[in-house]
LOBAKE-38895 format. One line per 10 residues: their letters; for each residue x negated, y, z negated of N, C-alpha, C. Coordinates in Angstrom, 1 decimal. Each point is the difference from the previous one (the first is absolute). Layout:
<sites>
A> X,Y,Z,X,Y,Z,X,Y,Z  ...
</sites>
This chain:
<sites>
MNRILLAEDD> -122.6,92.2,-90.9,0.8,0.7,-1.0,1.6,-0.3,0.4  0.8,-0.1,-1.1,1.3,-0.2,0.2,0.8,1.1,0.5  0.8,-0.1,1.1,0.7,1.1,0.6,1.4,-0.2,-0.3  0.5,1.1,-0.4,1.5,0.0,-0.3,0.7,1.0,0.9  1.2,-0.5,0.6,0.8,0.9,0.8,1.3,0.3,-0.9  0.2,1.2,-0.2,1.0,0.6,-1.0,1.1,0.6,0.9  1.3,-0.6,-0.2,1.0,0.7,0.6,1.1,0.5,-1.0  0.1,1.3,-0.1,0.9,0.6,-1.0,0.4,1.4,0.4  1.4,0.1,0.1,0.6,1.2,0.6,-0.1,1.3,-0.8  -0.1,-0.3,-1.4,0.0,1.2,-1.0,-1.5,0.4,-0.1
NDMRRFLARA> -0.1,1.3,0.6,-1.4,0.6,0.0,-0.6,0.0,-1.3  0.5,0.4,-1.0,-0.8,0.1,-1.3,-0.4,-1.4,-0.4  1.0,-1.0,0.2,-0.3,-1.3,-0.6,-1.1,-0.6,0.9  0.0,0.2,1.3,-1.1,-0.5,0.9,-1.2,0.5,-0.4  -0.1,1.3,-0.2,-1.3,0.6,-0.5,-0.6,-0.6,-1.3  0.9,0.0,-0.9,-0.4,-0.6,-1.5,-0.4,-1.4,0.2  0.6,-0.9,0.7,-0.3,-1.3,0.4,-1.3,-0.1,0.7  -0.2,0.8,1.0,-1.2,-0.2,0.7,-1.2,0.5,-0.8  0.2,1.1,-0.8,-1.1,0.4,-0.8,-0.4,-0.9,-1.1  1.0,-0.7,-0.6,-0.3,-1.1,-1.0,-0.7,-1.0,0.5
LQNAGYDVVS> 0.3,-0.6,1.3,-0.6,-1.1,0.5,-1.4,0.2,0.5  -0.1,1.5,0.5,-1.3,0.2,0.6,-0.9,0.3,-1.3  0.4,0.4,-1.1,-0.8,0.1,-1.1,-0.5,-1.3,-0.6  0.8,-1.0,0.4,-0.4,-1.4,-0.6,-0.9,-0.7,1.1  -0.4,0.7,1.0,-0.9,-0.5,1.0,0.6,-0.5,1.3  1.3,0.1,0.2,0.5,-0.4,1.3,0.1,0.9,1.1  -0.2,-0.5,1.2,0.1,0.8,1.3,1.5,0.0,0.2  0.8,1.2,0.0,1.4,0.2,0.1,0.3,0.8,1.3  0.9,-0.5,0.8,0.5,0.7,1.1,1.6,0.1,-0.3  0.4,1.2,0.0,1.4,0.1,-0.4,0.9,0.6,1.1
FDNGRSAYDR> 1.2,-0.3,0.2,1.1,0.4,0.8,1.3,0.4,-0.7  0.8,0.9,0.6,1.2,0.3,-0.6,1.3,-0.7,0.6  -0.3,-1.0,0.8,1.0,-0.9,0.6,-0.5,-1.2,0.3  0.8,-1.0,0.2,-0.2,-1.4,0.4,-0.5,-0.1,1.4  0.6,0.8,1.0,-0.5,-0.2,1.4,-1.4,0.4,0.2  -0.4,1.2,-0.6,-1.4,0.4,0.2,-1.0,-1.0,-0.7  0.4,-0.5,-1.2,-0.8,-1.0,-0.6,-0.1,-1.2,0.8  1.1,-0.5,0.6,-0.1,-1.2,0.8,-0.8,0.3,1.3  0.0,1.1,0.6,-0.8,0.3,1.1,-1.5,0.1,-0.4  -0.3,0.4,-1.1,-1.4,0.0,-0.5,-0.5,-1.6,-0.3
LREEPFTLLL> 0.9,-0.6,-0.5,-0.4,-1.5,-0.2,-0.2,-0.8,1.1  0.6,0.5,1.1,-0.3,-0.7,1.4,-1.3,0.3,0.4  -0.6,1.1,-0.6,-1.3,0.5,0.7,-1.2,-0.6,-0.8  0.1,-0.3,-1.3,-1.1,-0.3,-0.8,0.5,-0.8,-1.2  -0.9,-0.9,-0.5,0.4,-1.0,-1.1,0.0,0.7,-1.4  0.9,-0.3,-0.9,0.1,0.2,-1.4,0.0,-1.1,-0.8  -0.3,0.3,-1.3,-0.1,-1.1,-1.0,1.4,-0.2,-0.6  0.7,1.3,-0.3,1.2,-0.1,-0.7,1.0,1.2,0.7  1.2,-0.4,0.0,1.1,1.0,0.4,0.7,0.4,-1.3  0.0,1.2,-0.4,0.7,0.5,-1.2,1.1,0.9,0.5
TDIVMPEMDG> 1.4,-0.5,0.0,0.9,0.8,0.5,1.3,0.2,-0.8  0.5,1.2,0.2,1.4,0.2,-0.5,1.0,-0.8,0.7  1.3,-0.2,-0.5,0.9,-0.7,0.8,0.9,1.0,0.9  0.5,1.1,-0.8,1.0,0.9,0.7,-1.0,1.1,0.6  0.1,-0.1,1.4,-0.8,1.1,0.8,0.7,0.1,1.3  -0.3,1.2,0.5,0.5,0.3,1.4,-0.7,-0.7,1.1  0.7,-0.1,1.1,-0.6,-0.6,1.1,0.0,-1.5,0.1  -0.8,-0.6,-1.1,0.0,-1.5,-0.2,-0.3,-0.1,-1.4  1.0,-0.9,-0.6,-0.1,-0.1,-1.4,-1.2,-0.9,-0.4  -0.3,-0.1,-1.3,-1.1,-0.8,-0.5,0.2,-1.5,0.3
IELARRASEL> 1.1,-0.6,0.0,0.2,-1.5,0.1,-0.2,-0.1,1.4  0.5,0.7,1.0,-0.3,-0.3,1.4,-1.6,0.1,0.2  -0.5,1.1,-0.4,-1.4,0.3,0.0,-0.8,-1.3,-0.4  0.3,-0.4,-1.2,-0.7,-1.2,-0.5,0.2,-1.3,0.8  1.2,-0.2,0.5,0.2,-1.2,0.9,-0.8,0.2,1.2  0.0,1.1,0.7,-0.7,0.2,1.2,-1.6,-0.1,-0.2  -0.4,0.5,-1.1,-1.3,0.1,-0.4,-0.6,-1.5,-0.3  0.8,-0.8,-0.6,-0.4,-1.4,-0.3,0.0,-0.8,1.3  0.9,0.4,1.0,-0.2,-0.7,1.3,-1.2,0.4,0.7  -0.5,1.2,-0.1,-1.4,0.4,0.5,-1.1,-0.6,-0.7
DPDLKIMFIT> 0.2,0.0,-1.3,-1.3,-0.6,-0.9,0.6,-0.8,-1.2  0.1,-1.4,0.3,0.6,-0.8,-1.1,-0.8,0.0,-1.3  -1.2,0.5,0.0,-0.8,0.0,-1.2,0.1,1.3,-0.8  0.8,0.9,0.6,0.0,1.5,-0.5,0.9,-0.2,-1.4  -0.6,0.6,-1.1,0.7,-0.1,-1.2,1.1,1.3,0.0  1.1,-0.3,-0.6,1.1,0.9,0.1,0.6,0.3,-1.4  0.1,1.4,-0.4,0.6,0.4,-1.2,1.0,1.0,0.2  1.3,-0.1,-0.5,1.0,1.0,0.1,-0.1,0.7,-1.2  0.2,1.5,0.1,0.1,0.8,-1.1,1.4,0.7,0.2  0.9,-0.2,-0.9,1.4,0.4,0.4,0.9,0.1,-1.5
GFAAVALNPD> 0.9,0.8,0.3,1.0,0.2,-1.0,1.1,-0.9,0.2  0.0,-0.9,1.0,1.0,-0.8,0.5,-0.6,-1.5,-0.1  -0.4,-0.5,-1.0,-0.6,-1.3,-0.1,1.0,-1.1,0.4  1.1,0.2,-0.3,1.1,-1.1,0.3,0.1,-0.2,1.6  -0.3,1.1,0.7,0.0,-0.1,1.5,-1.0,-0.9,0.4  -1.3,0.3,-0.4,-1.1,-0.9,0.4,0.1,-1.5,-0.5  0.6,-0.1,-1.1,0.1,-1.3,-0.5,1.1,-0.9,0.5  0.9,0.7,0.7,1.2,-0.7,0.6,-0.6,-0.9,1.2  0.3,-1.3,-0.1,-0.4,-0.9,1.0,0.4,0.4,1.5  1.2,0.7,0.1,0.5,0.4,1.3,-0.9,1.1,0.5
SQAPKDAKVL> -0.9,0.6,-0.8,-0.7,1.1,0.5,-1.0,-0.3,1.1  -0.4,-1.2,-0.1,-1.1,-0.6,1.0,-1.3,0.6,-0.2  -0.2,0.5,-1.3,-1.4,0.5,-0.4,-0.9,-1.1,0.0  -1.3,0.1,0.3,-0.9,-1.0,-0.2,0.0,-0.7,-1.3  0.0,-1.2,0.0,0.3,-0.8,-1.2,-1.1,0.3,-1.2  -1.2,0.2,0.2,-1.1,0.2,-0.9,-0.3,1.4,-0.3  1.0,0.9,0.4,-0.2,1.4,-0.2,0.2,0.4,-1.5  -0.8,0.9,-0.5,0.1,0.3,-1.4,0.9,1.3,-0.1  0.9,0.1,-1.0,0.9,1.2,-0.2,-0.5,0.7,-1.2  -0.3,1.3,0.1,-0.4,0.8,-1.2,1.3,1.1,0.0
SKPFHLKDLV> 0.8,0.0,-1.1,1.1,0.8,-0.1,-0.3,1.4,-0.6  0.5,1.0,0.7,-0.1,1.4,-0.5,1.1,0.2,-1.1  -0.4,0.8,-1.0,-1.4,0.7,-0.2,-1.1,-0.9,-0.4  -1.0,0.2,0.2,-1.2,-0.8,-0.5,-1.2,0.9,-0.3  -0.8,-0.5,-0.9,-1.3,0.7,-0.2,-1.0,-0.2,1.0  -0.9,1.0,0.4,-0.9,-0.2,1.0,-1.1,-1.1,-0.4  -0.3,0.0,-1.3,-0.8,-1.2,-0.3,0.4,-1.4,0.3  1.5,0.0,-0.2,0.6,-1.2,0.3,-0.1,-0.4,1.4  0.1,0.9,0.8,-0.1,-0.2,1.4,-1.4,-0.5,0.4  -1.0,0.8,-0.5,-1.4,-0.5,0.3,-0.2,-1.3,-0.6
REVERMLAAA> 0.5,-0.4,-1.0,-0.3,-1.3,-0.6,0.8,-1.1,0.9  1.2,0.2,0.5,0.6,-0.8,0.9,-0.8,-0.3,1.3  -0.3,1.1,0.5,-0.8,0.0,1.3,-1.4,-0.9,-0.3  -0.6,0.3,-1.1,-1.2,-0.8,-0.2,0.3,-1.4,-0.2  1.0,-0.5,-0.6,0.5,-1.2,-0.1,0.3,-0.7,1.3  0.8,0.7,0.8,0.2,-0.5,1.3,-1.3,-0.2,0.9  -0.8,0.9,0.0,-1.2,-0.1,0.9,-1.0,-1.1,-0.7  0.0,-0.1,-1.2,-1.0,-1.0,-0.6,0.5,-1.5,0.3  1.4,-0.1,0.3,0.5,-1.4,0.4,-0.3,-0.3,1.4  -0.7,0.8,0.7,-0.2,-0.1,1.5,-1.0,-1.2,0.2
</sites>
């Protein structure tokens, strides 16, 4: 089963995203900050990291960079209202990371996740 690690500091958004992905058949583990998500990623493997960019303790770009060092095969998707930050070459975000700009429809998120995981 594809396992998704979700890092999103907005409680309501995190619950909505986790529920939508679980309803689509994914195993989702979620955290409200990048540091906790990274600690979990060090303990067990995941298929996809789905992360907000702007978060306390460790932002999503730093989380993605560190996560891809731990597991180069980990797929990464940013969910953000700040797409330009993720797309900025100076951000050092992983090159093949997908960016989904807020606001988005939950069905669009599920479709993008399915596409990314099918490309594995």
